[in-house]
GUKOL-719227 format. One record per residue (C-alpha): residue number from 1; chain; x, y, z; residue in three letters. Coordinates in pm, 1 decimal. Example, Ala and Ser with C-alpha at 12.3 -4.5 7.8 and 13.67 -1.06 7.14 Angstrom:
residues 2
PT  rodren  vose        px        py        pz  tivex
PT       1     A    1230.0    -450.0     780.0    Ala
PT       2     A    1367.0    -106.0     714.0    Ser
This chain:
residues 447
PT  rodren  vose        px        py        pz  tivex
PT       1     A   10242.8    6104.0    9738.5    Met
PT       2     A   10080.7    6429.0    9629.6    Glu
PT       3     A   10067.2    6559.7    9987.0    Leu
PT       4     A   10427.3    6457.7   10054.4    Ser
PT       5     A   10556.9    6637.7    9747.1    Leu
PT       6     A   10356.6    6951.7    9814.4    Leu
PT       7     A   10472.1    6936.1   10175.9    Gly
PT       8     A   10832.5    6910.4   10058.7    Ala
PT       9     A   10789.8    7222.9    9844.9    Ile
PT      10     A   10624.2    7412.4   10130.8    Ala
PT      11     A   10903.9    7305.9   10366.8    Ala
PT      12     A   11170.3    7413.2   10116.9    Gly
PT      13     A   11017.7    7758.7   10069.7    Val
PT      14     A   10975.1    7793.2   10447.9    Ala
PT      15     A   11341.1    7704.6   10502.8    Val
PT      16     A   11451.4    7962.2   10244.1    Ile
PT      17     A   11246.2    8238.3   10405.8    Leu
PT      18     A   11350.0    8137.9   10760.6    Phe
PT      19     A   11719.3    8140.7   10672.0    Leu
PT      20     A   11691.3    8480.1   10500.9    Ile
PT      21     A   11464.4    8650.3   10754.7    Leu
PT      22     A   11579.4    8506.3   11089.1    Tyr
PT      23     A   11942.6    8403.4   11040.8    Phe
PT      24     A   12011.5    8672.0   10776.0    Arg
PT      25     A   12187.8    8414.0   10557.7    Ile
PT      26     A   12266.2    8531.7   10205.7    Gln
PT      27     A   11981.1    8443.2    9967.9    Ala
PT      28     A   12215.6    8252.0    9735.0    Phe
PT      29     A   12302.4    7995.5   10001.9    Met
PT      30     A   11947.5    7991.6   10139.4    Ala
PT      31     A   11812.4    7893.3    9795.7    Leu
PT      32     A   12065.2    7611.3    9766.6    Leu
PT      33     A   11982.1    7478.8   10115.5    Ile
PT      34     A   11609.3    7501.9   10040.4    Gly
PT      35     A   11661.7    7303.8    9720.4    Ser
PT      36     A   11843.7    7028.7    9912.3    Ile
PT      37     A   11561.9    7016.8   10169.9    Val
PT      38     A   11300.1    6973.7    9896.9    Val
PT      39     A   11503.4    6697.0    9733.4    Gly
PT      40     A   11557.5    6505.9   10057.5    Leu
PT      41     A   11195.8    6532.8   10172.6    Leu
PT      42     A   11074.5    6428.3    9826.9    Ala
PT      43     A   11289.2    6113.6    9843.8    Gly
PT      44     A   11553.2    6197.6    9583.6    Met
PT      45     A   11879.4    5999.3    9615.9    Pro
PT      46     A   12146.5    6223.7    9775.2    Pro
PT      47     A   12381.4    6216.6    9476.3    Leu
PT      48     A   12094.3    6297.3    9240.4    Asp
PT      49     A   12032.7    6613.2    9441.7    Ile
PT      50     A   12395.0    6715.1    9388.3    Met
PT      51     A   12359.8    6652.2    9014.4    Asp
PT      52     A   12041.0    6862.5    9010.7    Ala
PT      53     A   12232.1    7150.0    9173.3    Ile
PT      54     A   12505.6    7127.4    8912.2    Lys
PT      55     A   12265.7    7096.5    8618.6    Asn
PT      56     A   12029.5    7365.4    8743.8    Gly
PT      57     A   12309.9    7612.3    8805.1    Met
PT      58     A   12487.0    7543.6    8476.5    Gly
PT      59     A   12173.6    7538.7    8264.8    Gly
PT      60     A   12051.2    7870.7    8401.5    Thr
PT      61     A   12374.1    8068.2    8402.7    Leu
PT      62     A   12469.8    7978.8    8046.9    Gly
PT      63     A   12238.3    8256.0    7928.5    Phe
PT      64     A   12174.3    8481.1    8227.0    Val
PT      65     A   12537.0    8538.4    8327.0    Ala
PT      66     A   12623.7    8676.5    7983.8    Val
PT      67     A   12320.7    8905.5    7956.7    Val
PT      68     A   12343.3    9042.4    8312.3    Val
PT      69     A   12719.4    9097.1    8279.6    Gly
PT      70     A   12686.9    9282.3    7948.3    Leu
PT      71     A   12393.6    9482.9    8083.4    Gly
PT      72     A   12595.5    9592.3    8386.3    Ala
PT      73     A   12885.6    9706.2    8166.7    Leu
PT      74     A   12650.3    9899.6    7939.6    Phe
PT      75     A   12476.3   10072.2    8228.4    Gly
PT      76     A   12802.8   10173.3    8394.4    Ala
PT      77     A   12933.8   10354.8    8086.4    Ile
PT      78     A   12598.9   10526.4    8033.2    Leu
PT      79     A   12594.2   10637.3    8397.1    Glu
PT      80     A   12949.6   10772.8    8385.6    His
PT      81     A   12886.0   10972.2    8068.3    Ser
PT      82     A   12598.0   11169.3    8219.5    Gly
PT      83     A   12348.3   11020.4    7975.6    Gly
PT      84     A   12071.9   11002.4    8235.5    Ala
PT      85     A   12094.0   11375.6    8305.9    Glu
PT      86     A   12090.2   11448.7    7933.0    Ala
PT      87     A   11766.5   11254.8    7875.5    Val
PT      88     A   11601.9   11411.2    8180.0    Ala
PT      89     A   11703.2   11760.4    8074.5    Gly
PT      90     A   11556.1   11727.3    7726.1    Leu
PT      91     A   11225.2   11588.8    7850.2    Leu
PT      92     A   11190.2   11866.0    8107.6    Leu
PT      93     A   11275.9   12130.9    7847.5    Lys
PT      94     A   11019.2   11985.1    7607.9    Ala
PT      95     A   10740.7   12019.7    7866.7    Thr
PT      96     A   10818.6   12390.3    7926.5    His
PT      97     A   10758.1   12341.7    8298.9    Gly
PT      98     A   10420.9   12174.8    8237.6    Lys
PT      99     A   10367.1   11804.7    8266.4    Gly
PT     100     A   10696.8   11774.1    8453.2    Val
PT     101     A   10580.2   11465.6    8643.8    Ser
PT     102     A   10503.4   11293.1    8311.9    Trp
PT     103     A   10848.4   11382.7    8182.3    Ala
PT     104     A   11007.4   11241.4    8496.9    Leu
PT     105     A   10808.5   10918.5    8462.8    Met
PT     106     A   10926.0   10883.2    8102.9    Leu
PT     107     A   11283.9   10961.3    8206.1    Thr
PT     108     A   11278.5   10684.8    8465.2    Gly
PT     109     A   11115.5   10449.1    8216.6    Phe
PT     110     A   11395.4   10502.3    7964.0    Ile
PT     111     A   11696.1   10523.3    8195.1    Ile
PT     112     A   11617.5   10208.0    8394.1    Ala
PT     113     A   11645.2    9992.7    8080.7    Ile
PT     114     A   12026.7    9984.5    8096.1    Pro
PT     115     A   12090.5   10118.4    8450.6    Val
PT     116     A   12009.6    9946.1    8782.0    Phe
PT     117     A   11717.8   10098.8    8975.9    Phe
PT     118     A   11912.7   10230.2    9274.0    Asp
PT     119     A   12193.1   10373.3    9057.7    Val
PT     120     A   11947.7   10548.5    8825.2    Ala
PT     121     A   11755.4   10693.1    9119.9    Phe
PT     122     A   12068.8   10832.9    9282.4    Ile
PT     123     A   12177.0   10985.1    8949.6    Ile
PT     124     A   11842.3   11160.1    8894.2    Leu
PT     125     A   11735.7   11255.5    9246.4    Val
PT     126     A   11921.7   11594.3    9237.4    Pro
PT     127     A   11686.3   11688.5    8953.5    Leu
PT     128     A   11390.6   11615.9    9183.6    Val
PT     129     A   11544.1   11837.3    9454.9    Tyr
PT     130     A   11589.3   12122.6    9209.4    Ser
PT     131     A   11231.7   12101.1    9084.0    Leu
PT     132     A   11092.4   12100.0    9438.5    Gln
PT     133     A   11292.4   12406.9    9539.1    Arg
PT     134     A   11178.6   12600.5    9232.6    Lys
PT     135     A   10809.7   12505.0    9255.1    Ser
PT     136     A   10776.5   12484.8    9638.6    Lys
PT     137     A   10542.0   12189.6    9587.2    Lys
PT     138     A   10579.0   11856.3    9767.1    Ser
PT     139     A   10880.1   11655.8    9657.4    Ile
PT     140     A   10646.8   11357.7    9607.3    Leu
PT     141     A   10491.6   11530.2    9305.5    Leu
PT     142     A   10822.0   11471.2    9126.8    Tyr
PT     143     A   10970.8   11178.3    9316.4    Gly
PT     144     A   10681.0   10932.2    9277.4    Ile
PT     145     A   10655.0   10957.1    8894.4    Pro
PT     146     A   11032.5   10913.3    8861.6    Leu
PT     147     A   11030.1   10613.9    9096.8    Leu
PT     148     A   10735.8   10456.7    8914.0    Ala
PT     149     A   10912.4   10479.3    8578.2    Gly
PT     150     A   11232.7   10336.4    8722.9    Leu
PT     151     A   11062.5   10052.7    8912.1    Ala
PT     152     A   10842.5    9941.8    8623.0    Ile
PT     153     A   11118.0    9923.3    8364.6    Thr
PT     154     A   11355.5    9758.0    8612.4    His
PT     155     A   11097.2    9485.8    8681.1    Ala
PT     156     A   10928.1    9445.8    8341.6    Phe
PT     157     A   11172.0    9509.9    8057.5    Ile
PT     158     A   11494.1    9321.2    7968.1    Pro
PT     159     A   11790.4    9348.8    7974.1    Pro
PT     160     A   11739.6    9430.6    8343.4    Thr
PT     161     A   11831.8    9123.7    8551.3    Pro
PT     162     A   11492.2    9028.8    8697.1    Gly
PT     163     A   11291.8    8970.8    8378.7    Pro
PT     164     A   11597.6    8819.9    8207.1    Val
PT     165     A   11632.8    8562.9    8485.6    Ala
PT     166     A   11261.1    8478.8    8492.0    Val
PT     167     A   11245.1    8455.9    8112.5    Ala
PT     168     A   11533.7    8211.6    8111.1    Asp
PT     169     A   11386.5    7993.2    8385.7    Ile
PT     170     A   11049.6    7982.4    8205.9    Leu
PT     171     A   11216.6    7954.1    7860.7    Lys
PT     172     A   11032.0    8264.5    7741.2    Ala
PT     173     A   11141.1    8460.2    7434.0    Asp
PT     174     A   11305.5    8788.0    7538.5    Leu
PT     175     A   11162.4    8970.7    7239.9    Gly
PT     176     A   10808.0    8891.3    7345.6    Trp
PT     177     A   10890.6    8980.1    7706.3    Val
PT     178     A   11011.9    9323.8    7590.0    Ile
PT     179     A   10697.0    9380.9    7382.3    Val
PT     180     A   10460.2    9272.4    7661.0    Val
PT     181     A   10666.7    9462.8    7917.6    Gly
PT     182     A   10621.0    9787.1    7723.8    Phe
PT     183     A   10249.2    9726.7    7662.9    Ile
PT     184     A   10181.9    9655.2    8030.4    Val
PT     185     A   10437.7    9901.6    8163.0    Gly
PT     186     A   10296.8   10216.6    8001.9    Ile
PT     187     A    9947.4   10216.9    8163.8    Pro
PT     188     A   10099.9   10089.7    8487.5    Thr
PT     189     A   10348.3   10377.6    8491.7    Ala
PT     190     A   10073.4   10632.2    8427.3    Ile
PT     191     A    9850.8   10508.5    8711.1    Val
PT     192     A   10121.3   10453.6    8972.9    Ser
PT     193     A   10332.3   10752.6    8864.7    Gly
PT     194     A   10183.1   11092.1    8766.4    Pro
PT     195     A    9825.8   11011.0    8873.6    Leu
PT     196     A    9913.0   10872.1    9216.3    Phe
PT     197     A   10194.7   11124.1    9256.5    Gly
PT     198     A    9955.0   11416.1    9208.4    Lys
PT     199     A    9718.8   11270.8    9469.3    Tyr
PT     200     A    9975.8   11186.2    9736.4    Ile
PT     201     A   10157.9   11519.0    9693.1    Ala
PT     202     A    9838.8   11690.5    9813.3    Lys
PT     203     A    9827.0   11464.6   10119.2    Gln
PT     204     A   10193.8   11482.6   10223.3    Ile
PT     205     A   10408.7   11793.8   10191.3    Tyr
PT     206     A   10784.7   11733.0   10206.6    Val
PT     207     A   11063.3   11968.0   10104.6    Glu
PT     208     A   11390.6   11862.4    9946.2    Ala
PT     209     A   11661.3   11780.4   10203.8    Pro
PT     210     A   11878.5   12086.1   10267.7    Glu
PT     211     A   12204.9   11892.8   10289.3    Arg
PT     212     A   12196.9   11817.1    9916.5    Ile
PT     213     A   12259.2   12184.1    9828.2    Asp
PT     214     A   12633.6   12138.2    9860.4    Glu
PT     215     A   12653.5   11838.3    9631.7    Glu
PT     216     A   12833.3   11880.2    9305.7    Glu
PT     217     A   12624.0   11884.1    8992.5    Thr
PT     218     A   12750.5   11774.8    8653.6    Pro
PT     219     A   12860.7   12031.3    8399.3    Asp
PT     220     A   12564.6   12049.4    8160.1    Lys
PT     221     A   12795.3   12148.1    7877.7    Gly
PT     222     A   12978.1   11817.2    7911.7    Met
PT     223     A   12670.2   11595.9    7879.6    Leu
PT     224     A   12633.4   11380.0    7566.7    Pro
PT     225     A   12361.0   11459.8    7315.4    His
PT     226     A   12032.7   11305.9    7421.6    Val
PT     227     A   11959.3   11156.1    7078.6    Leu
PT     228     A   12289.3   10970.7    7098.5    Thr
PT     229     A   12188.4   10824.2    7433.5    Ile
PT     230     A   11842.9   10724.4    7312.0    Leu
PT     231     A   11986.8   10562.5    6999.1    Ala
PT     232     A   12237.7   10357.1    7197.6    Ile
PT     233     A   11972.6   10242.7    7447.6    Ile
PT     234     A   11728.7   10156.9    7166.7    Ala
PT     235     A   11979.0    9956.7    6959.8    Leu
PT     236     A   11981.8    9626.9    7157.3    Pro
PT     237     A   11605.2    9640.8    7215.2    Ile
PT     238     A   11542.0    9702.5    6845.5    Phe
PT     239     A   11767.3    9413.9    6737.0    Leu
PT     240     A   11615.0    9168.2    6986.2    Ile
PT     241     A   11256.5    9256.3    6890.7    Val
PT     242     A   11340.2    9240.9    6516.7    Cys
PT     243     A   11481.2    8892.5    6563.8    Asn
PT     244     A   11162.2    8782.2    6738.8    Thr
PT     245     A   10938.9    8927.0    6466.0    Leu
PT     246     A   11147.9    8773.7    6185.4    Leu
PT     247     A   11103.7    8431.1    6343.0    Asn
PT     248     A   10726.7    8466.8    6364.5    Ser
PT     249     A   10507.0    8254.3    6141.0    Leu
PT     250     A   10415.9    8551.5    5917.4    Val
PT     251     A   10774.6    8662.0    5855.0    Ala
PT     252     A   10887.8    8309.0    5772.1    Lys
PT     253     A   10680.2    8323.6    5454.0    Asn
PT     254     A   10885.1    8608.3    5300.8    Trp
PT     255     A   11233.7    8559.3    5446.9    Thr
PT     256     A   11497.9    8299.2    5370.9    Thr
PT     257     A   11646.6    8061.6    5624.5    Val
PT     258     A   11992.9    8208.5    5571.8    Gly
PT     259     A   11870.0    8563.5    5636.1    Phe
PT     260     A   11688.3    8455.3    5952.5    Arg
PT     261     A   11999.8    8275.2    6074.0    Asp
PT     262     A   12216.2    8585.2    6036.3    Trp
PT     263     A   11952.7    8806.7    6196.2    Met
PT     264     A   11917.6    8543.0    6467.6    Gly
PT     265     A   12283.2    8597.5    6552.1    Met
PT     266     A   12274.9    8977.4    6524.0    Ile
PT     267     A   11945.5    9000.9    6711.9    Gly
PT     268     A   12044.8    8754.6    6982.0    His
PT     269     A   12067.5    8928.0    7323.1    Pro
PT     270     A   12438.7    8840.4    7342.9    Phe
PT     271     A   12530.9    9007.2    7013.0    Thr
PT     272     A   12288.3    9296.2    7056.7    Ala
PT     273     A   12436.4    9388.5    7394.7    Leu
PT     274     A   12795.1    9341.3    7274.8    Ile
PT     275     A   12729.1    9585.4    6987.9    Leu
PT     276     A   12564.6    9834.3    7224.6    Ala
PT     277     A   12860.1    9807.2    7464.0    Asn
PT     278     A   13116.8    9864.3    7189.9    Leu
PT     279     A   12930.7   10167.4    7057.0    Ile
PT     280     A   12885.2   10309.6    7408.7    Ala
PT     281     A   13252.4   10241.6    7491.3    Trp
PT     282     A   13364.0   10442.9    7188.5    Tyr
PT     283     A   13096.5   10713.0    7156.4    Val
PT     284     A   13045.1   10782.1    7529.3    Leu
PT     285     A   13399.3   10699.1    7633.2    Gly
PT     286     A   13688.8   10724.3    7389.8    Ile
PT     287     A   13536.0   10998.8    7173.8    Arg
PT     288     A   13461.7   11204.8    7484.6    Arg
PT     289     A   13828.4   11183.0    7591.2    Lys
PT     290     A   13775.6   10925.8    7866.9    Thr
PT     291     A   14095.2   10724.1    7906.6    Ser
PT     292     A   14100.9   10352.3    7841.1    Lys
PT     293     A   14222.5   10297.8    8197.0    Glu
PT     294     A   13923.3   10487.8    8337.4    Ala
PT     295     A   13684.3   10290.4    8117.9    Leu
PT     296     A   13839.3    9965.6    8237.8    Leu
PT     297     A   13801.4   10072.6    8601.5    Lys
PT     298     A   13437.4   10175.4    8548.6    Ile
PT     299     A   13355.5    9848.4    8371.3    Ser
PT     300     A   13526.3    9629.6    8630.3    Thr
PT     301     A   13349.9    9803.1    8919.1    Lys
PT     302     A   13011.1    9748.7    8753.4    Ser
PT     303     A   13050.4    9369.2    8759.7    Leu
PT     304     A   13048.3    9346.4    9141.6    Ala
PT     305     A   12669.0    9389.4    9187.5    Pro
PT     306     A   12609.5    9185.7    8871.1    Ala
PT     307     A   12790.7    8891.2    9031.2    Gly
PT     308     A   12541.7    8875.5    9318.9    Val
PT     309     A   12247.1    8876.3    9080.1    Ile
PT     310     A   12403.8    8606.6    8862.9    Ile
PT     311     A   12457.6    8374.1    9160.1    Leu
PT     312     A   12104.6    8434.6    9289.8    Leu
PT     313     A   11964.8    8353.5    8948.3    Thr
PT     314     A   12167.8    8034.4    8931.3    Gly
PT     315     A   12036.9    7927.3    9272.1    Ala
PT     316     A   11683.1    7990.5    9148.7    Gly
PT     317     A   11759.6    7760.3    8854.9    Gly
PT     318     A   11872.0    7495.0    9102.8    Val
PT     319     A   11541.0    7520.9    9289.8    Phe
PT     320     A   11351.9    7480.1    8962.0    Lys
PT     321     A   11562.2    7179.2    8862.3    Gln
PT     322     A   11495.0    7000.0    9190.5    Val
PT     323     A   11121.0    7058.3    9154.8    Leu
PT     324     A   11128.7    6917.8    8802.5    Ile
PT     325     A   11327.5    6606.9    8895.5    Glu
PT     326     A   11107.6    6525.6    9196.5    Thr
PT     327     A   10795.6    6541.3    8979.7    Gly
PT     328     A   10660.6    6810.5    9209.9    Ala
PT     329     A   10572.7    7032.6    8915.9    Gly
PT     330     A   10306.8    6794.4    8789.0    Asn
PT     331     A   10165.1    6757.0    9139.0    Gln
PT     332     A   10147.9    7134.5    9179.4    Leu
PT     333     A    9974.5    7168.5    8844.2    Ala
PT     334     A    9709.5    6914.3    8944.2    Asp
PT     335     A    9660.9    7072.6    9286.1    Ala
PT     336     A    9608.6    7423.5    9153.9    Phe
PT     337     A    9392.9    7302.9    8866.9    Ala
PT     338     A    9168.0    7140.7    9128.8    Ala
PT     339     A    9156.4    7471.2    9317.0    Met
PT     340     A    9061.5    7654.3    8999.3    Gly
PT     341     A    9367.0    7882.6    9005.7    Leu
PT     342     A    9527.2    7963.8    8673.5    Ser
PT     343     A    9904.8    7951.1    8636.7    Thr
PT     344     A    9901.4    8329.6    8586.3    Leu
PT     345     A    9731.3    8393.1    8921.8    Val
PT     346     A    9945.4    8133.5    9097.4    Phe
PT     347     A   10269.6    8289.4    8970.3    Ala
PT     348     A   10160.4    8639.5    9076.9    Phe
PT     349     A   10055.2    8524.2    9424.7    Val
PT     350     A   10376.7    8328.2    9490.3    Val
PT     351     A   10593.6    8620.2    9379.2    Ala
PT     352     A   10391.2    8862.1    9593.4    Ala
PT     353     A   10410.8    8642.9    9904.8    Leu
PT     354     A   10786.4    8591.9    9878.5    Val
PT     355     A   10836.1    8963.6    9811.7    Arg
PT     356     A   10631.8    9067.2   10117.0    Ile
PT     357     A   10801.5    8814.6   10344.5    Leu
PT     358     A   11167.0    8867.9   10252.4    Gln
PT     359     A   11187.4    9199.9   10067.4    Gly
PT     360     A   11403.7    9134.7    9762.5    Ser
PT     361     A   11217.0    9165.2    9432.7    Ala
PT     362     A   11489.6    8966.6    9254.8    Thr
PT     363     A   11466.9    8675.1    9499.7    Val
PT     364     A   11086.1    8685.3    9476.2    Ala
PT     365     A   11095.3    8674.5    9095.5    Met
PT     366     A   11346.2    8391.6    9082.1    Ile
PT     367     A   11170.5    8184.4    9350.1    Thr
PT     368     A   10830.6    8228.8    9184.2    Ala
PT     369     A   10975.2    8140.5    8843.6    Ala
PT     370     A   11138.8    7829.4    8988.0    Gly
PT     371     A   10812.0    7712.8    9144.5    Val
PT     372     A   10606.2    7800.8    8836.1    Thr
PT     373     A   10833.4    7656.3    8564.8    Ala
PT     374     A   10741.3    7291.1    8629.6    Pro
PT     375     A   10372.5    7379.5    8587.3    Leu
PT     376     A   10418.4    7473.6    8222.3    Leu
PT     377     A   10306.8    7199.8    7988.0    Val
PT     378     A   10430.1    7159.2    7633.1    Ser
PT     379     A   10256.6    7375.6    7378.3    Gly
PT     380     A   10250.9    7695.0    7586.5    Val
PT     381     A   10295.1    7981.4    7341.0    Ser
PT     382     A   10576.8    8236.9    7354.8    Ser
PT     383     A   10321.5    8510.5    7420.2    Leu
PT     384     A   10170.1    8322.8    7715.5    Asp
PT     385     A   10516.3    8271.7    7866.1    Lys
PT     386     A   10591.0    8642.0    7825.0    Ala
PT     387     A   10265.5    8727.6    8003.9    Leu
PT     388     A   10368.3    8491.9    8282.5    Leu
PT     389     A   10706.6    8665.9    8315.7    Val
PT     390     A   10538.2    9005.5    8357.8    Ile
PT     391     A   10282.0    8862.4    8603.4    Ala
PT     392     A   10570.6    8739.1    8820.1    Ile
PT     393     A   10746.4    9074.7    8785.7    Ala
PT     394     A   10429.4    9253.4    8897.8    Ala
PT     395     A   10388.9    9027.6    9200.9    Gly
PT     396     A   10753.2    9075.9    9298.8    Ala
PT     397     A   10707.1    9454.7    9298.0    Ser
PT     398     A   10425.8    9467.3    9552.0    Ile
PT     399     A   10422.9    9626.7    9899.2    Leu
PT     400     A   10782.4    9736.6    9943.0    Ser
PT     401     A   10834.9    9789.8   10316.2    His
PT     402     A   11104.5    9783.2   10585.5    Val
PT     403     A   11267.7    9456.8   10470.2    Asn
PT     404     A   11338.1    9604.2   10124.8    Asp
PT     405     A   11649.2    9814.7   10069.3    Ser
PT     406     A   11452.1   10025.9    9819.6    Gly
PT     407     A   11222.5   10142.5   10101.9    Phe
PT     408     A   11514.3   10292.4   10292.6    Trp
PT     409     A   11678.7   10431.0    9979.6    Leu
PT     410     A   11363.0   10626.0    9894.0    Val
PT     411     A   11310.6   10734.1   10255.2    Ser
PT     412     A   11667.9   10862.5   10287.6    Lys
PT     413     A   11697.6   11049.0    9959.3    Tyr
PT     414     A   11350.3   11207.1    9961.7    Leu
PT     415     A   11371.6   11301.5   10330.3    Gly
PT     416     A   11059.1   11104.0   10430.4    Leu
PT     417     A   10968.2   10959.5   10768.4    Thr
PT     418     A   10889.0   10586.5   10782.7    Glu
PT     419     A   10515.4   10664.1   10799.0    Lys
PT     420     A   10538.4   10895.7   10497.1    Gln
PT     421     A   10736.1   10632.3   10304.4    Thr
PT     422     A   10465.1   10374.1   10376.5    Phe
PT     423     A   10191.8   10611.3   10259.4    Arg
PT     424     A   10375.6   10706.2    9939.7    Ser
PT     425     A   10638.1   10455.2    9819.3    Trp
PT     426     A   10476.2   10142.2    9966.3    Thr
PT     427     A   10133.1   10233.3    9832.2    Val
PT     428     A   10286.4   10321.3    9493.2    Met
PT     429     A   10454.6    9979.9    9461.1    Thr
PT     430     A   10125.9    9810.4    9549.9    Thr
PT     431     A    9933.2   10012.4    9290.3    Ile
PT     432     A   10208.8    9928.3    9040.8    Leu
PT     433     A   10180.5    9555.0    9111.1    Ala
PT     434     A    9801.4    9539.5    9097.4    Leu
PT     435     A    9772.2    9757.2    8786.4    Thr
PT     436     A   10046.8    9555.9    8616.5    Gly
PT     437     A    9878.2    9224.4    8691.4    Phe
PT     438     A    9535.6    9355.0    8586.2    Ala
PT     439     A    9687.5    9463.4    8252.8    Ser
PT     440     A    9848.5    9120.6    8206.9    Val
PT     441     A    9520.8    8947.0    8286.5    Trp
PT     442     A    9330.6    9162.3    8034.5    Leu
PT     443     A    9592.2    9090.5    7767.2    Leu
PT     444     A    9564.0    8717.8    7835.5    Ser
PT     445     A    9189.4    8741.7    7770.1    Leu
PT     446     A    9223.3    8949.7    7453.6    Leu
PT     447     A    9517.7    8776.0    7283.2    Leu
């Protein structure tokens, strides 16, 4: 029975990867088909498989759809206002031309909290061009730190879609995920960003693409104040983390139930993001003379990419549900316990393998979370679940290559050849993943 269940899981994952890689079928449908294959091979009654699809999809999207949708709206308004440029400008001014790569890393780290990775990169890449032309140093000295900051926050820190989806599948507390994401993300950003960027810039010299000179640049006088941007970005994170801390065992001794209930509502990701959206809509939109019609158009357009992520996340929830109902989770737990692999290592390895084989970090995170969720026994602490979320995020960031859209985005905008992109971007993502997992592993030993 054990071999048949593990074989069913292996067959399901193989089907998912084969459909995505060979037939180029959309990952959403591939995940659903893979879930059906696992159910059939594991001996589930056909109608029970259909119920598992319905329950897995509904149970997952009840939370994720709201958070991802609100996050997309928030990021779109921030992007339109020029907030990213404002933050970058202040950090660069504060360094007085020194430590620019560190300022760019920090810029990426902050901006990617509300804005999708590719959007944030496209917004900020003209700044990288300008710095390269002024300094005449390799563009990688500036591009790699920015990319590291963007990639780490996008993978590690909610409300970006990946960690939100994984946290929901594993039933991890978002507040703890944010805290652990910051703790792990900072050393990871330093190693894979400024330190690696300085090294690789000496190995590969690339100038900024000439064709970008004619692009329009935003009017710096029209940018919002950077402190306003930072305050709006920090608001939902602050409320979510406060809610988590108030519900800790220590805080329960000096707070009332009624107070915690109200803070539980205000600090819930739903309410926190709604408040941030309303403030951004007014402060960055209405008060800056943006018409309501324009704001509606911007907001509506932002939901298109969010819809894809929501459906992918739901399909990952389906895969998890099928594994739970077949009893495969318990079998996997026994098998890997016999092999001596911890759940943390297993989750990282699965995420890394799926990432390398099919390219999408989001699909890798969701697939790994779906496979790992049934392994969690009762009594796993919120902190341990948060560590597991970041371990999966680290694995899903590894070895970006030709099957990842990010590889080509970086290659195109930085003017790199494929070989140069492998030596810089691909190596950076691998350093990021390994450093991130090492930090998670050390935290798991210390805490």
